[in-house]
C-alpha positions as CSV (number, residue, x, y, z in Angstrom):
1,M,17.2,8.8,23.8
2,N,20.8,7.8,22.9
3,T,22.3,8.1,19.3
4,G,22.3,4.3,19.1
5,F,18.6,4.1,19.3
6,V,18.2,7.1,16.7
7,L,20.5,5.4,14.2
8,W,18.4,2.2,14.7
9,L,15.1,4.1,14.0
10,I,16.6,5.5,10.9
11,A,17.8,2.1,9.7
12,V,14.5,0.5,10.4
13,S,12.4,3.0,8.6
14,L,15.0,3.1,5.7
15,G,14.5,-0.6,5.0
16,A,10.8,-0.6,5.7
17,S,10.2,2.3,3.6
18,A,12.3,1.0,0.7
19,L,10.2,-2.3,0.6
20,G,6.8,-0.5,1.1
21,G,7.7,2.1,-1.4
22,M,8.6,-0.6,-4.0
23,L,5.5,-2.5,-3.3
24,G,3.0,0.4,-3.1
25,M,2.1,-0.6,0.4
26,A,2.0,1.5,3.6
27,S,5.4,1.1,5.4
28,G,3.7,0.9,8.7
29,I,2.8,-2.7,8.0
30,F,6.5,-3.2,8.6
31,I,7.5,-0.4,11.0
32,V,4.7,-0.8,13.5
33,P,5.6,-4.4,14.5
34,V,9.3,-3.8,14.5
35,L,9.1,-0.6,16.7
36,T,6.7,-2.3,19.3
37,L,8.4,-5.7,19.3
38,F,11.8,-4.8,19.2
39,G,12.0,-1.0,20.1
40,H,9.6,-1.7,22.9
41,L,7.7,1.5,22.0
42,N,3.8,2.0,22.8
43,I,1.7,0.9,20.0
44,R,0.1,4.3,19.6
45,T,3.5,6.1,19.3
46,A,4.7,3.3,16.8
47,I,1.4,4.0,14.7
48,G,2.1,7.7,15.0
49,A,5.4,7.4,13.6
50,S,4.3,5.0,10.9
51,I,1.9,7.7,9.6
52,V,4.8,10.1,9.3
53,S,6.6,7.4,7.5
54,V,3.9,6.8,4.8
55,I,3.7,10.6,4.2
56,A,7.4,11.0,3.8
57,C,7.5,7.8,1.6
58,S,4.6,8.9,-0.6
59,C,6.1,12.5,-1.0
60,S,9.7,11.5,-1.6
61,S,9.0,8.8,-4.2
62,A,6.5,10.9,-6.0
63,A,9.1,12.6,-8.3
64,P,10.7,9.6,-9.6
65,F,7.5,7.8,-10.1
66,L,6.0,10.8,-12.0
67,R,9.2,11.0,-14.1
68,G,9.0,7.5,-15.0
69,R,5.1,8.1,-15.8
70,L,4.4,5.3,-13.4
71,T,1.7,7.0,-11.4
72,N,-1.7,7.3,-12.8
73,I,-2.8,10.4,-10.9
74,R,-6.5,10.5,-12.7
75,L,-7.0,7.0,-12.0
76,A,-5.9,7.5,-8.2
77,I,-8.2,10.3,-7.7
78,V,-11.2,8.5,-9.1
79,L,-10.3,5.3,-7.1
80,E,-9.8,7.2,-3.9
81,T,-13.3,8.5,-3.9
82,A,-14.6,4.8,-3.6
83,T,-11.9,4.0,-1.1
84,T,-12.9,7.1,1.2
85,L,-16.6,6.1,0.9
86,G,-15.7,2.6,2.1
87,A,-13.6,3.8,4.8
88,L,-16.5,6.1,6.1
89,T,-18.8,3.1,6.0
90,G,-16.3,1.0,8.0
91,V,-16.2,3.5,10.7
92,L,-20.0,3.4,11.0
93,L,-19.8,-0.4,11.2
94,I,-17.1,-0.8,13.8
95,G,-18.2,-2.9,16.6
96,I,-21.2,-4.4,14.8
97,I,-19.4,-7.1,12.7
98,P,-17.4,-9.6,15.0
99,A,-13.6,-9.2,14.6
100,T,-13.1,-12.9,14.2
101,W,-15.3,-13.0,11.0
102,L,-13.4,-10.1,9.5
103,F,-9.9,-11.7,10.2
104,F,-11.1,-14.8,8.4
105,L,-12.8,-12.8,5.6
106,F,-9.5,-10.8,5.2
107,A,-7.4,-14.0,5.1
108,V,-9.4,-15.5,2.4
109,I,-9.3,-12.3,0.3
110,M,-5.5,-12.4,0.7
111,I,-5.3,-16.0,-0.5
112,V,-7.6,-15.4,-3.5
113,S,-5.8,-12.2,-4.5
114,A,-2.2,-14.1,-4.1
115,Q,-3.7,-16.8,-6.4
116,Q,-5.0,-14.2,-8.9
117,M,-1.7,-12.3,-9.0
118,F,0.3,-15.4,-9.4
119,S,-1.7,-16.6,-12.1
120,R,-0.8,-13.5,-14.1
121,R,2.8,-14.3,-14.3
122,G,4.3,-13.9,-17.7
123,E,1.2,-12.0,-19.0
124,R,2.2,-9.2,-21.2
125,V,0.8,-5.7,-20.8
126,L,0.0,-5.5,-24.4
127,D,-2.0,-8.6,-24.4
128,S,-5.0,-6.6,-23.0
129,L,-5.7,-3.3,-24.6
130,A,-9.5,-3.5,-25.2
131,A,-11.2,-0.4,-25.0
132,E,-13.3,0.4,-21.8
133,A,-16.0,3.2,-22.2
134,G,-15.7,4.3,-18.6
135,A,-11.9,4.6,-18.7
136,D,-11.8,6.1,-22.1
137,S,-14.6,9.0,-21.1
138,L,-12.4,9.7,-17.9
139,R,-9.1,9.4,-19.8
140,L,-7.6,7.1,-17.6
141,N,-5.5,5.1,-20.0
142,S,-2.0,5.9,-20.1
143,S,1.5,4.5,-20.9
144,Y,4.7,4.2,-18.9
145,A,8.4,3.4,-19.6
146,D,10.1,0.1,-18.5
147,P,13.8,-0.5,-19.1
148,A,13.0,-4.2,-19.8
149,L,10.2,-3.6,-22.2
150,G,10.5,-0.4,-23.8
151,P,10.2,3.4,-23.4
152,D,6.4,3.7,-24.2
153,I,4.3,0.9,-22.9
154,A,0.6,1.7,-23.3
155,Y,-2.0,0.0,-21.2
156,R,-5.9,0.6,-20.8
157,V,-7.8,0.5,-17.6
158,Q,-10.2,-2.5,-17.6
159,R,-13.4,-3.2,-15.6
160,L,-13.6,0.1,-13.8
161,P,-16.9,-0.6,-12.2
162,L,-15.5,-3.8,-10.5
163,G,-12.4,-1.9,-9.6
164,M,-14.4,0.9,-7.9
165,L,-16.4,-1.9,-5.8
166,L,-13.1,-3.5,-4.8
167,M,-11.6,-0.1,-3.8
168,Y,-14.9,0.4,-1.7
169,G,-14.3,-3.0,-0.1
170,A,-10.5,-2.0,0.5
171,G,-11.5,1.1,2.4
172,L,-14.2,-0.7,4.5
173,I,-12.2,-3.6,5.5
174,S,-9.2,-1.2,6.4
175,A,-11.3,0.9,8.5
176,L,-12.9,-2.2,10.3
177,L,-9.5,-3.8,11.1
178,G,-7.5,-0.6,11.4
179,I,-5.0,-1.6,8.8
180,G,-3.5,0.1,5.6
181,S,-5.5,-0.4,2.5
182,G,-2.4,-0.5,0.1
183,V,-2.3,-4.3,0.5
184,L,-5.9,-4.5,-0.8
185,K,-5.5,-1.8,-3.5
186,I,-2.7,-3.4,-5.4
187,P,-4.4,-6.9,-5.9
188,A,-7.7,-5.0,-7.0
189,M,-5.7,-2.7,-9.6
190,D,-3.6,-5.8,-10.8
191,T,-6.5,-8.4,-11.2
192,A,-9.6,-6.1,-11.7
193,L,-8.1,-3.1,-13.6
194,R,-5.5,-5.2,-15.4
195,L,-2.9,-2.6,-14.8
196,P,0.8,-3.4,-14.9
197,I,2.3,-4.2,-11.5
198,K,4.6,-1.2,-11.7
199,V,1.9,1.1,-12.2
200,S,-0.3,-0.5,-9.7
201,S,2.6,0.0,-7.1
202,A,3.3,3.8,-8.1
203,T,-0.4,4.6,-8.0
204,S,-1.1,2.8,-4.7
205,N,1.7,4.7,-3.1
206,F,0.4,8.1,-4.1
207,M,-3.0,7.2,-2.8
208,I,-1.8,6.0,0.6
209,G,0.1,9.3,1.0
210,V,-3.2,11.2,0.5
211,T,-5.0,8.9,3.0
212,A,-2.2,9.2,5.6
213,T,-2.2,13.1,5.3
214,A,-5.8,13.2,6.0
215,S,-5.5,11.2,9.3
216,A,-2.1,12.8,10.5
217,G,-3.8,15.8,12.0
218,A,-6.1,13.6,14.3
219,Y,-2.9,11.5,15.4
220,F,-1.0,14.8,16.2
221,M,-3.9,16.5,18.2
222,R,-4.0,13.2,20.3
223,G,-0.3,13.5,21.0
224,D,0.5,10.1,19.3
225,I,3.1,11.6,17.0
226,V,6.3,12.0,19.2
227,A,8.8,14.2,17.3
228,A,11.8,12.5,18.9
229,I,10.8,9.2,17.2
230,A,8.9,10.5,14.2
231,G,11.9,12.7,13.3
232,P,14.5,9.8,12.6
233,V,11.6,7.7,11.3
234,A,10.8,10.4,8.7
235,L,14.4,10.7,7.8
236,G,15.1,7.2,7.1
237,S,11.8,6.9,5.2
238,V,12.8,9.6,2.7
239,V,16.0,7.7,1.9
240,G,14.3,4.4,1.8
241,S,11.5,5.6,-0.6
242,I,13.9,7.0,-3.0
243,L,15.6,3.8,-3.0
244,G,12.6,1.8,-3.1
245,A,11.4,3.9,-6.3
246,R,14.7,3.4,-8.0
247,I,14.5,-0.4,-7.4
248,L,10.7,-0.5,-8.6
249,M,11.9,1.1,-12.0
250,A,14.8,-1.1,-12.5
251,I,13.7,-4.4,-11.2
252,A,11.8,-7.0,-13.5
253,H,8.0,-6.8,-12.9
254,E,7.5,-10.4,-12.3
255,K,10.0,-10.3,-9.5
256,I,7.7,-7.5,-8.0
257,R,4.8,-9.6,-8.5
258,L,6.2,-12.5,-6.8
259,L,7.4,-10.7,-3.8
260,F,3.9,-9.2,-3.4
261,V,2.4,-12.6,-3.6
262,I,4.6,-13.7,-0.8
263,I,3.6,-10.6,1.4
264,L,-0.1,-11.4,0.8
265,L,0.3,-15.1,1.9
266,L,2.2,-14.1,5.0
267,L,-0.5,-11.5,5.9
268,A,-3.1,-14.3,5.2
269,V,-1.4,-16.5,7.8
270,Q,-1.4,-13.5,10.1
271,M,-5.1,-13.0,9.7
272,F,-6.0,-16.5,10.4
273,L,-3.9,-16.3,13.6
274,S,-5.4,-13.1,14.6
275,A,-8.7,-14.7,14.6
276,F,-7.4,-16.6,17.5
277,K,-5.7,-13.6,19.3
278,I,-2.2,-14.6,18.1
279,N,-0.1,-11.6,16.5
280,V,2.9,-12.9,14.8
281,F,3.8,-10.5,12.0
282,G,1.8,-7.2,13.0
283,I,-0.9,-6.0,10.8
284,S,-1.0,-2.3,11.4
285,G,-0.2,0.6,9.1
């Protein structure tokens, strides 16, 4: 493997992790199609490298997100239980539900999620501070700092049971389709739990790191994690995720919301095409 290819791997992972880290999505959703289409790597090797990228992205961006009080760790732990249960259910249902139905279902979910997130443009965090018994008892409510809004922006977790149900569905569908669940978690946290978009992104970034760490061992044992590929990808991911975290904390929350809506619509198009065996953007990671 020549130096030029190593530098290319670092550059690709840096850009993908900066975007993925900023949005709270698994960077593999960008890295896998690039490595397979332009790097001509085996799909299993690309997925193995993306797993390493997700872990590196989550770990390296954890410190700035925690300093900025963006990551709600207590909420992440509660939601991850529902996501994990959904993923286990999905594993048991693999092969039973036709893939074509799943692709159409996912596309519809993406379009509805994009519409819901887009409709929340301009909504102030302080507009929804109603008490929620479950969130209060679990001490899930918190605050965060936003340069554009102030140093101490309080928020309350809303409709926790609905959020848990959606997280279960996110884990279920992600397991059935073999994709990262971050793209489903953020709309759920944004529209059901009514979290600020920055808090949703940071908390999702923490959650996908936990999930990726749990599955990394299996990929390593199968030999899908190739050190010569995963090493440069991890290096670029560390730098990219730190950059993404800084962008997330500095950029206006409405710009983040708009960018995420665009990503959702692109994925919806991909899902419709995947129902007909046409792969354009790539959906792994």
